[in-house]
N, C-alpha and C positions, 0 to 999 in steps of 0.2 A: 817516979813510978818508971819500971827498965821496960826497953821497948820488948815487945813478942819477937818471937823466931821468926823468918820466914816460915812461909810451908813448903813442904819439902819432893821435890819436882826431879824428877827425872831428867838428865842430861837431850835423853831425846823428846821430854813433853812429855803433852798426855798420851795415855797407853790407849788402841782401841781393842776389847780383842772380839774376836769370831769364833762361832764355834759350830761344827756341820758333826754327827755320828761322833767318829774317833778321832777327827782333827779338827786343831787349833791355830787358829793364828794370832798374831797379836802386831798392829802397824800403827807407828806414832807419831805425832805430830809433826817432829820437824823430819821437815822431808818427804811426807807417806811414806817411811822408809817400812817396809818387810821384816820385823827384827827375829820375828822366826816364827815357824811353820814344824808342829809335832803331829806326828800320830801314832794314838795312843801312848802317847809319852815319848816317843823316840823322836830326836829329829830329824827332818827332810830337810831343810838348811841348816848352815850354821852362819847363826845370828848372832847375837852378842848381848850381855846381861842389861840389865832394863837400867842398873846404875853406871854403867858404862858409855864413853860419847863412842859413838859408831867409828869402830877402824875399819880401814878397810876397803871402805864403800861400800859393805855389806850390806845387803838389800836397799842400796839406794836408787832414785831416781835421778836417772841422766839425762838432761835439757837444758834449754835446747841444743847442743850438741851430747854426744856419746863421745868417753875416749878422749885421745889428746887433739890437741888445738895448739899447732907450731906457734910458738913467740906469743901468742894470744893475739895476736895480733889475725885482723882478715879486713876486706871491704866485699860488700854487698848491696848494689844500686849503687847511690847515691851518700849509704850509710857507711861510717867503718867503726870496728868492734876492735875496742882492745879489754880483753881481760888479764885479771891479774894472773899470773904464773903460779899456781899452786903445787905445779911439779917444777920446781923451782931448780932443782938438780940436771935439769932437760933442757929448761925453759918454756914448760910445757904451760898453756892452761888445762884443767883437766874435767871433764865428767859435768860441762855444764855451771848452772847459776842456784837450780832449787833445789839441789839436797842438804842444803843448810840453813833453808827457810823454812816457818811455821806453816803449815798446811789445815784449813778448815775442812772438818768435815761437815757436808753437805746433807748425807742421810746417812741412818745406820739404822739394820737391824740385825738380827743373832748373828746372820753369816752373811753377810752383803755391806760393805761400805764403801761411800765414795770421799773421796776426800780432794777438794778444789785449791789452788793456788792464783793467781795473779802477777806475772812476772813485769815490771810496770822499765821502763827503759831503763839505763844505767851504760856509763862505759863499753860494759863486756857485753851486749846486747841490747842496741836503741833501738828497740822497739817493745810492743806491749801484745803481752801473750796469755792469754786463758787455758789453764790446764785443769783438767779433773781425769782422776784414776778411779775404776771400781774395781774393789776386791771382792773375790765373790768364792766361796767354797759350795762344795755340791759332792756329788756320788761323785763323778771326775777328779776329784781335787779341788787346787785354787786355777782359778782363772784373773787375769788381770785388764782389762780394757781402762783404756789412755783416750781420750780425747784434746785437741791440739784447736784453740780458735785463735786467728790471729785478730786482735781489736784494735790493731793500727792501722792505720789511712792509706798505708802503702806496702808493695809484698815484701814479707819477711820470711826469713830462714830457716828451718827448721831438721831436728834429728831427737832420738831421743833412743835411748836405750836402759836396759837395769840391770841391779850388780848383786843378785845370790849366788851364795856360795851353796851348792848343792852337795849333799854328803849321803853313804847307803852308811854307815858306821866301818869304816873300816879305818883301824887308825894314821895309815898312809895311803894314799890315792893310790901308791904304785900299785897294789894292790885290784884297786878297781877297777872292772870293765867298764869300756867307754866305746859307745857307737855314737859317731858323729858323719852323718852320710853328706860328705860335701868334696865338689871336684878340685877345689885351690884355696889357697893359703895365701895370705899378705907378706909379700915379704916387707920389711921393717927397719929403718936406719938403729941407729945406737939410742934413738930417741924413742923408737916407739912411731914412727911417723911411716907412715906405707911407701915404697920403693917403688912397686909394681906387683904382679901375682905368678903364685906359682900353683903346679899340680901337686895336689895329692900322692898320686901314684906311684911307687917307688920310697916316699920319704916316711919319716918318722912320725909325720903330721896324717898317716894314711889311718883313719878308724872306719873305715865305710864299713867295712868288718868288726864286731863286736872283737876287742882282745884287752890286754892288760893295760894301764897308762903306761907303768915300767918307770922307767926313769926321766922318761921326755920331760923335760922344761917347754911348759908353754902359758905362754904371753899373746895368744895367735889368733888374729882375725878369720873364720873359717866364711866362704859365702860358695855359692853357684851349688846353693842346696840343693839336697835331695826333697821331694815334697809325694807327700802322699793325695790320694784322691780329692783329697777334700782341701787340697793346698795348704796344708800344715806341713813344716821340719820339722824333725824332731832330734833330740840330743839323750842318750838313753845312758842311766848308766847302774849297773850290776853291782853285788858282793861276789866277792869268788865262792864261798862256801854256803850263805845263807839265803833262803828265800825272802829277796828285800831287794826292791830298786825303786829307781825314779826315773820320771822323763817330762824334759821340757817343751815341748810344742812353740812354735810361732805362725803366725797367720802370716801371709802371703805380704803382708807391709813391713816384713821385717828380713833384711835380705843377709844379714851377716850377723853373725855371732863369734864372740868372744869367749875363750875357754885359756884360763887365768889359771896355771896351778900353787900360784899363791908362795912361790920360791923366795919371794923378796918382801912378805910383810914384815913389819917391824917386830911384831912377837914370834919368838921362835918355835913358840911350841905350838905354833896354829900355823907353820908352813908346811905346805903341801899334806895338810890334814881333810883339805874338802878341795872342790873345783869350783871356781867362778864359772856360770856359764851364762854369757852377759847377749839377751837380744838387741839387736842393733839395725836402729834403721838406716844405716850411712857408715860408709869404714871410720877409723879416726882418722883427723883433718879432713874433715869434706867441707868444712865452711869454707875451705882455702881452695880445696881441689876443685868442689862441685860435683863430688863423685857423690850419684844418686840421693843427692841434697831433692830435700822435699822445701816447695816454694808455695806458699802459704798467700793467696789474694786476701785484698783488703774482706774481712768478714768470712773468709774459709773457714772451714774445720779438716782438721784429718783426722781418724780413727785407726788405730791398729788392737790385736789383741795377741797376750801369748800367755802360758798357763804352768804349772808345775802339778805332775800325777806321779804320787807314790802307789806303791803298791810292795 
C-alpha cells in the first residue's frame, strides 16, 4: 500500500484569521507573524502569500533584540551570547531569534488573538524568556500588545521590534507622503551599526512636516520622537492623490523607529514598493552598547503596545 501524502501546510504554519468590520488580519503560527492586513480588500501592510516563505522580515517579531547585532557576540553579567551570523555579508546577527520559531495560540476570538512562545536558553541567548503577543482589531484598527517575562533566575537583557511594511497603494514609495516626528537619526557604519546621532534638521531625513519620500533611501533609525498628549509617537503615510492613509503609533516603551525603503530586498519588483516602519525599544546593537536596553529581573515582566490605523 502506497504511503499517503502528507497534509499540505503553508511554510509559515497554521494561519489565524481575525476580522472586524471592513478589516481582516492574518497571523501565522511561525513567528506569530503579521502576514496580511487589509481594509475593504485593500492592503494596509505589504505582506506575503500563504504559499511563500516570509521574505525580508515582513511582519515578523524581532526579539530578544531588534535589528543588527555586530559579530553576533555580546556579554551580559556572567553570560556570553554567541548568535549565528544570519547577515553574513556584514558579519551581523539580525532581528533576534523568535521569528522562525513556532508560536502557540493562547486564546482566539473573532477579532482578538494571543500567541505565546518560550525562548529557551541557547548559545545566541542563554536565558529563558516567555513572550506573548495580542493582536486586536477594533474601530481604530489593529493594536499589538506584547508582554515579556524573565523565566530565568538571573537578570536578562531584552529588546523587541516589529517589522510591518506599510502601503497606501502607490506603485512606489517615492510619491508616498510621509510624516515622522523625530529630532535625531542614528548615524551608522557600512554594517548598519550605530556610530552616533545626528539632528534631522536640514537633512534628507527631516520628515517632521509631511512631504513625499522622493528619492531618499532609508535604512535609518529615528529617535527623539515627538509624542502626543497620550504619550504616543506617530508615523503617518498618505497617498498623494487619493483619500487614503495609514498611521503607525507606538507607546512610550518604544523610543526608536526604523524606516526602511526596501532598496535592497532580493525581489526587485518589491524594492521601494512599501515602507517598513519598525517600532523598536532599543537601537541596533543594543546588546553590545547597552543603549536603552531593558533589564528584566528574575520573574519580572515588560509590557508595551503599538498599532496600525488605516483610513
